[in-house]
N, C-alpha and C positions, 0 to 999 in steps of 0.2 A: 186249269192245266198247269202241274208245275213247270217253271223253267228248266234251262240247264246252263251249265257255265263251261268254258275249257279253262285249265288250270295246267300252268307251266308251272315246275318247278326246276330252279337253276342254281346252281351250285358250284362258286368258287372257290377253288384249293389253292392255296400260293404259299409257298415260303420264301422269304428275302433272300438274294443272293448274301452270302455270306454267313449265316445263323447256321449253327453250331451240328454238327453231324448227329447227336442225340438230340436234338429238335427237332429235325428232318425224321428219325426213325421214330421217336415217340408219335410225332403227328399222323405217320403211317400205321401203326400198330393202334392208336385211340381211336382213330378218325376214319383215315381211308379205306383200311381192310374192312372194320366193321361195318361201314357202311353199305359196302359192296355185298356183305353177309347176307344181310338182312335184304337190300334189293333184290337179289337173285331167287327169293321166296317167293318173291310177285311179280311175274313174268312180264304182265299186263299193265305194269306200271313204267312208265317211259319216264326218265331224268334229263335234265341237261347240265353238263359239267365241262367246267373249265380248269385247267390246271396250268399254270404259268408257268413259263418256260425253265426258270430255275427249278423248280419242283420236278417238272416232268423229264430234266438232265438227269436231277439224283434218283429217283425212280429207275431211270432206265439202265444206270450205273448199278445201282444197290440193290432193286427188285424187278429183273425183268420177267419174272412169272407174273408181278402186277401187272404189268403191260399188256401181257399177253391177256390177261384176265380181262381187263379193259376193252380190248380187241372183240372179245367175243360178244360183250355187249353193244357193241357198237354193229357186230357184224350182225345180230339177231334184231338190231332196232330198236334196244331198250335204253339206250345213251346215244344222246345226240351231243357232241365234242363242238364245243365255242373256240376259236381262234382268239387272237389279240395280239399287241406287240410282245415279242418274244420274253424279255426279261422285264416284264412289267411295271415300264416307266409310265410316269403321269404324263400323258399325251401334251398339256401346256407346258411341261417341261424340257421338251426336246425339241430339235428343229425339224421340220414337215419333214425332210428327206428320210431323217431316222424313225418318223412315225411310219412313213410308209414302207420303207426298209423292213424295218421289224416286223410289221403285220403281215408282208410277204413272205420273210424267212419263217418264221411259225407257219403259216398257213401251208405252207411247202413242205415243212418237217412235219406236220401233223398227217396230212395227206398221205405222206409217204409212211409213216410209222403205222397209221391206224387202217391205212386202206379205207379211206372214205372221202366224202367232199367235205369242204369245211366252208359254211356260208354266212356263219355271223361270228361276233366277237365279244369279249367282255371289255368292256370300259375299264380300265387300274383304278379305281376309288371314285367311279363315276365324274369324274372330273372332266366336264364340260364345254368346249366352246366351240361355236357355229362352223367355223372353217374345218372343223376337224373332219365334218359330213363328208366333203371331199375328198380328205385325205386316205380315209378309210375306204371309201366308194373304189379309189385309184388303186388302190391295195388288193381290191377284189374279191372284199366285203360287202354281202347283201343288206344285212340287218345286226343290230344290237339292240342293248336295252341300258335304259337310264333309269332314274327315281321317279316318281310320280311327282316328289318336288317340284324337278325340271320344269315339268308341266303344267303345275297349276303356277308357277312363277311366270307360265307364259301368256295367265290370265285364263285357262281352262279349268273347269271344275270337276265335281268325282260324275259327272252324268257324261262329261265326255273322256272317259279314260278307261274304258272298256275295251280298248281293239288297241292297234296301233296306227301310226301316221307313217305318212313318207316327209322327208325333208330334204334337203339340197343344199349345195354349195357350187357355183359357177357351173350348175345344169347335170351334176353329178349328185343321181338319188340314192338314199339312203332308207331303209324303214327300221322305225324306231317305237320300243314297245314301253309302256311304262311300269318299271316294277312296283309294287304297293307296299308302301309303307307299311301300313297295318298288318299286313302279312310277315313283314320282318319281324316284328314285337311279338307277335302271336306263335311263331315257328321258332324254336321247338319249344318255347316257352310255357306256352298255356296249354291246358289241357286238346288234345285234338278235335274233339267236339266244338269246340269254340270257332276251331278254323271252319270246320263243317257247317257250323250255322253263318260265319261268316259267306261264303261262298253260298250257302244257301240263300240269303237274303240278296247277294247280288243277282242270284240266276232267276230270281223270281222277280225282279225288278227291270233288266233291261234284257235286249234283245240280243244274242248270242254274244255274250258277254267272254271278255277273256281277263282272267286273272294272271299275274306272272310272279312270282316271288324270286328274288337273287339274292343270294347273299353267302358268305362265308360258311366254305364246308367246316371249318374248323369249330364252329358252333356245334355241330355233332362229334362232341367227342376230344376236343383239344380247349375248347375256352373252361374257365375254372367248374367244375362241377357237373359238366355236360356229359361226360364220359357215363357216370352213373348213371344221370337223368335219362338220355337217351338210349342206352345200352341194356345196362342193367337192371334198371326198373321199366325198361320195354316201352319207353315214348315211342321211338320210331317203329316200332313193330304196331303197336296200335294204332298209329299213324296212318301207315300203311294200309292196316286193315281198314279203317274209316274209310277211306278214299275206295279201295276195293268194293266195299258193301254199299257205297253208293253211286255206284259208277254207271246206273242205269240214267242219269243227269247230271253227275259229276264227273266230266271227260278229263283223266290225265293224258297230257300231251306233248310235243314237242314245240320247238319255235319254228321248225321249217315245217312240220304237217299245217299248223296255224297259216302260215305266210302262203303256202298254196293252197287252202282250202278259206281263206276268208279274205276280202280286198281292205284296204287302208280305210279308217276312216276319214281323214281327209289329210288334209297339210297343215306343217307348223313348223316355227323357227325357233329353237329353245334360247334361250339368255344362257349366259356363263353361270354354272352351277355344277355342283356337287351334293353328294347324300346331305341333309341335314345338318348334322353331327361336326361335318369338316368345314362347312362355311362357318360355324361357330368357333374352331379349335386355329382357324385363320384368323380372328382378330386379335388385336393385341389384347394382353390379359385384362388391364382394366375393362379393356370395352367390350370382352367376354362376359365379365361381370356385371356392366350395367346391361348389356343386351337380355342377359337373361334375368334379371331383375324387373327389366320393362315389359319381359312377356309375362311374367307372374303377375304383373300389376294391371294387366289388362287381361288377362284368362277370364274374369268373372264380368266381362263386357255382356250384354246380350248381342252383341252384331259381333263379337271377336272372330267368329266361325267364318266370317264372310271377309272377314280383314286380315286374317292369320295368313294367307297367300301372297299377300303384298310385302310382308315384311320381312325382309331376307337380311343375312348376315354379311360373312367375309368372302374373299374372292383367293381361291387356291393360291394364286402366284405369290400374293402377299406374305405368303410362309416364308420368301425368300428374301424379305425385308423384315419380317418380325425375328430370322434367324440369319444373320449373318454368317454362318456358318456352312449353312445350307446352299446359300450365295456363291462362297468360295468354290464349294463342291460344282455346284451349278456352271460359275464362271469357267473351269476348270474343265471340265465335260464339253464346254461349248468351243473351246479350244480345239480341241483333239477332233471336235467333229468338223469344225471347218479345215483345218489342219488336213484330215484326211481326205475331205470331199477335194480337196486343191489337188492334191497328189494322184488320185484317182482317175486316172487320162488311159488311151486306147494304148499309148506308147510305153504302157507300163510291161516289163517284161515280164517272164512267168515268175521268177522267182520274186520280183516286187510286189505283184498280183497276190501272192500266197501271202507275205508279210501284210499285205494291206486287210486282206480278208480274216487275219487273224486278229489286226488291229479294230476292224470293225467289230468283229467277236467282242471283244474286251471291250471298247467302246459300249455295245450294246446291254452287257453285264452291268456296267459303270453307270446306267441309267435307273437300275430297277430303282423304284420311286420310296420305299421304305424307310430312308435315311434323308430322305429331304423333307420330313415335315414331322410333326408330333402331336399327336391328339390324345385316344385316351390310352394308348399302349405308348411303349417305350420310342420306336421309330430313331430318331436323331438323337436321342438320349444314348442311346446305348452303340456303346463304342466299335465294338466287333460287327455291326454293322455299316460306320462309316469306314472302318479301316477298310473293308471289303471293297466299297467302292472306289476309294482310293489306290486299291491294291489293281485293281481292272481297268482304271485312268492310266496309273503311271506305267502299267505293263504295256498299253494300248500308244503310249507316249516313246519308250524305250521301241516297240516295233516301227514306229514312223523312221524314228532314226536311223534304224538299221535300213529302212528300205529308202531311206533318202543318200544312203552310203556312208553314214559314218560310223566308222569302227574304231577300234584301238583306244588310246586316250585323246581326247580332245575334250575344250572348253570353249565356252560362249556367253557371250552378255547382251540382252535386249530392253529395251523400253517399250512398254506398249500399255494400253488400258486394258490390265490381265483382271480386273475384278468389273468391269464394268460400272465404276464410279464416278466416270467422266474425267479421270485425272491418272496419269501414267506409272506403272508400278515399274520394279527391275527385275530383269529373270537373269541369276547366274545358273546356268547350265553345261553338266558334263555328262561325261560317261559313266559315271557315278553317284553325283549328286545333281538336284535342282533344287535352287534357292529362289524363292520370290520374297522382294523386299516391297513395302508401301512408303516411300518415303511422305507421302501426304497423311499417314497414319502412323506420326512417332518414328518413323523409320524401320517400324517394324519388321522382324523375318516374320511373315505369315503362312509359309508353307515350306516344310524341306522335304523334299521326297528321296530316299533311298532307294535308289534303283535294284540292287542285288537284291533284297527283299521286300520289294515294291510296298516300301512302306513310308507314310507322310508321318513325321515326327511331330508335326505341326495340325495334326487333324483335331486340336482343341474344342472343349466347348464351356463357355460361359457359363455360371451360374446366374440365373435370372425368375424373375417372378413369375409363377404359374398359377392360375387360377384354383387349382385342388392344394396349393400351398395354406390356404384360409382352413380348409378342413384339416390337414393335417394338425394346425396350430389348435384348432378347436379338439382336437381330440389326444390332447398331450397327455402321455403319461399311460397311453392304451397298452396292455401285454402284446408282446410279437407272436405272431400267427403263424404257426407251421402247417395251418391246413390249406394254405394257398388261396386264391380268390383275391380280387379287386374289392373296389368301392362295389356294395350289395345293393339291391335295390332300393333297401330297407334306409341306405344310410350310414350302416356299419362299416368302418375301416379297417384295413388288416395292415399291419406294419412287418416288414421284413426282416429290419433292423431295431433296438430299442433307442427311445429319446430323438428322433428323426427330426423333430420339432427345433431343435437345439442346432441342427445342424443346417437350418435355412440361412443361409447368407446370398448375398447379392455382389457380384462383381463391377468394380467402377471402371477398369478398363478392359479393354481386350488380354486375355493370356494366351499370348503370341510371345514372341522370343525378341531379345536387343529391345525391349523395354524399357526405359530409360529414366529412373530414380533419381530426384535430388531429395534427401528427407530431413528432417530434424535431426541435431546432432545426439545421440545417444539413444535413439529411436530404439525401445524393443521390438522383439520379434514378435510378440504376442501380439501389441499394436498395430505392427504392418500386417499381419494375418488379418485383421479387424478392419483394413483400408483406409488406415487414418497414418498421417503422417507427412505426406506429400507438400513441400514448401517451392517445387519448381512446376513449368509447365510444357515439360518435355513429353510425359507418357504420351499424347495423343498429339502434339504438337507437329505443323506442318514443317518437313525438312526440305531443304534443295537439294538436289543430286545430281551427277555429272555418272558415267561409265568411260571404263579407259580398257582397251582389248589389245590382247598379243595373242601368235600361236600358243604359247604355253600358261598363259597369266591373265585373266578376267579381273575388273575392280568396278566397284560401284562405290563410290562416295557420298554421303550425305551430311549436311551440316544444321544448324538453327541457332540463330541468335535467341534466346527466349531469357526469362525470367527465373533466377535463384533468389525468392524472397523481394526484397527490393533491386537487387543488382541485375544486371544485366550482362550474360556468360552466352560461350559461346561453345556448341558439343560438335565436334566433326567425327563418324565413324565412319569407316570404312572396310568394307566386307570383300575379300579377295578368295578366288579359287584358282588353282592351278592344274595342271593335266600332271603334273608330276604327284602331287598329293592332293588326287581327285576324292578324298575320303573325309578331308579337311577343309574346313571353314577357318578364313583367319580374318578376326576381326580384332581392328585397331581403334580405339577410342583416343581423340583430343580434346581434351577440356583447355578453355583461354579465357580470359579476361577474369580469371577468379579473383577477387580481395584478397590482396596479399594479408597470411594471416589470420583470415576468416576459417572456421571449423566447417569442415565439406563432408558431407555424408553423400557418397554418390553410390547406386549400385544397378545392374543389369540384370533385369529379369529373364530367364531362360524358361519357358515351358516345354516338356516332351511328353507328347501323347503316345498312344498304339503300345506302352509299355505298362501292362496290368500291375495290382498290386495284390496283396494279400496271398503271396506263397514264397515260401523261404528262396527260391531261384531267381528271387528279383530283389534286387536290393543295391544299398549304394556303396561305395569303397573310396578309402580315402588316397593320398599320392603313395603309401607305403603299401597298397593294395589291400588294406585290411577293411573287412565286411562294418558299414556303418549303421546297419539295419535296413529294415524292407526300404519296399519304393513309398508306402503310407507314411513314412517316419515324418514327425513335425521335429526339426533338430535347428541347432546352431550350433556350428563346429567351432574349433579354435583357429587362428590363422594358417591357410594352407594355401599351396599351389596349385591341387587339384579336385576335383571330384567326377567321379564315375558314378553311372547308371549303368545296371547289368540285369538282361531279362536274357536267363537260360533257354526258353520255352521259344521265344523268336530268335533267340542267336545272336542278339545285337548288345553291344558294348558300347557306351557315351562315354567320352571323357572330355571335361570342359576344363582347360587348361588355364591359370593365369598368370602375368608376367611378374604381377606384383602382388604377394601373398594379400588372401583374402579372407574375411571369415564369410561361410556359406549358410543362408536359411534356406532350408527346404520345408515344403508342405505340399499334403497331397490336394488338389482341387476334386471335390466330390460333390456330386450332384444330389436332388432328393426331386425322385421324379415318379411318375405313376405307370405302371407294367400291369400284364395279366394277372398277376400272381398277390398284388399289393404294392405299397410305396416303400422304394427302395433307397438304398443311398449305392451310388455308381461312382468310382475311379475314374475321373476322365482324363487327369494327367498329372504331373508331378511339376512343381515349381521348383527352380532351383535358381537363387539369387547371391552371386558373390557381391558383395559391397568392402565399402573402404571409407575409413573416417581417416581423413588428416589434416594437417596446416594447410590453406594454401601457399604453395611457394611464392616469394619473393616477385617472380617473372610472371605469375600469374597462370603458369602453364602446366597441366599435369595428363601422361598418357601410361593408357595400361594395353595389353595386347590380351585378348582372348581365342583360343582355341578351340574350336567345337571338331573334336574328332569321332568318325562313325566306323566302328570295327565289324564286320558283320563275317569275318571266315566262318565264326562258326557254326555260323547258318549255312555257308557253302558248304562246308564239310558234311554237314549234316545232310544238305541236299544230297551231295555225291553220294553219300553213304548210302542212302534210299534208294537213288537213282540204280547205283549198283547191285542191290539185293532184287529190285523189281525186274533187271535185265538175267539175275541168276534165276529167278521164279521164273520167269518165259522162257529160257534155256532148255530149264527141266522138264515143263510141262509140252 
């Protein structure tokens, strides 16, 4: 007698905080809607759906009819909805209080919106640590699913993965299902009959087995080529038809029904893990190549099948080591979470509680995972996603300042370990700007928040080696493809711009601001762009520091005695912020012990992110206000006292004034990264460096003052006009 099998189909639909509205809409039209169109023709086939909160918020605002449609599927039992942390954070990347808070908030929202009970949840990117079991259970969740890789890493084999297990932490129980990796590769790529055959093999071999498929819903219409394959060519309809025709032994069901009708197989404690590919991406670039070579070299071993489950790659948290820029976001998020927690007390007034609730929502949005790592797709490499994270974090920070009673014009300066390196950083803050300085790393200005437009102008990203860069070099000269698609299964490569192999370059120092360079006299811009010509040790050297404060002005002074070739010189830089000029950073450099008559070539590198390139309304200008060209320009100016950068869309004008005329070098910092549609060049920041060449004075002293002024009046005027227009529309309606 042939066996039977339960099959659970779970789709995870997600769009990250900050993604373009057009991307949301395209995913809606190409994937989310057509999937339901096909599903409604098979009323006996239930599925499990998860929508991330960022996507659900967008759907509720832009397509409420879709929400109503999903509600009908839920009402008749054809869709089981999963909860999860509201804004899709990696659970390992946020504090326990925020894990529980996000899960509870989203559970409540889903239950109210869809009039249903939420019993299970989706674990973002299936990043798992055993302590999460207790947090998930405490948040009111009964069950979840991970990958079978997690269970294999715990020592289980295929025969032990045909159901679900109990796990616990501190006595709090959670039911955990093992998603089948083989199904992830069959659905929707293989012919539907191959999935039926796989299910048949399982049904004939095991007693009451359960198979669970869990993967991105965007595979069904958004991923390159999937729309035509899944819908135009009828794959999904043929798949559902095959499931329906085999319903006598193949029971398509939900997680809730399975839990209610079947007992757990047993208990298990799972090691730290994620899906297999994620653990590889978390490794350093060189180690990824080594790891893959190791796997390839051993695949022909007769005992490899039994060994493979014990060979593991990396650990998700090391993305924060691999990418210091991700750690900067993470550390900033933790600061806000800690301060919010400390300010949340029963004694808060109603007005304060409302501000804290708004700050908490912005904090949760700023925990969305996509910008904190990089794998097969853009993630961290996409500036608009990083900017969106900072936008929410800066908004939360400003709300906390208001809740603390800070109004009007104010300034403050503090010293603390803000980036978790066991050394103190300096924070100059006011009602319009927040600046973070790292004395232990070159005295760099590594974050500059512009409160009125909620933008971090130093959300930069260094150019660094990635494993796929070798594939780009191997395919140098290949034509640009306009058909979309990334690396295909046959090893083909698609380029979105020509000659990307020639753009591969790696930064020897962090692309932040107030990076101090002593350069070879007469050094050309071309040589500097290649990362050559440094003759000092100040770029990343350790500076000593002190802070001063008054009600109207705060200062951070940093100094270092270091090497200029064979000479010992001293650099002191003071960064000041005043309450009366709260949109301007005043930076004073004082050089001492310069050997008299020695040719000196000194430059102060500043990088500005968040200002996109490639458009006519984003450009440089000189002290006469003349347009110097687009922000992607590579140029050397004549001696001048000012250079400016404008992003008219963002409504921001950044002016860099110097007290001694300087030549300015500008260049774009552009990464070559991997995305869904191919390998692409991405503008990350504008590098602007005033530099001076002079003979050292007889007394060995030289001073220059820089003013970094940030004008957001255009953005504020635009915002005011949009609000007025909205009020007018509401009045007429």
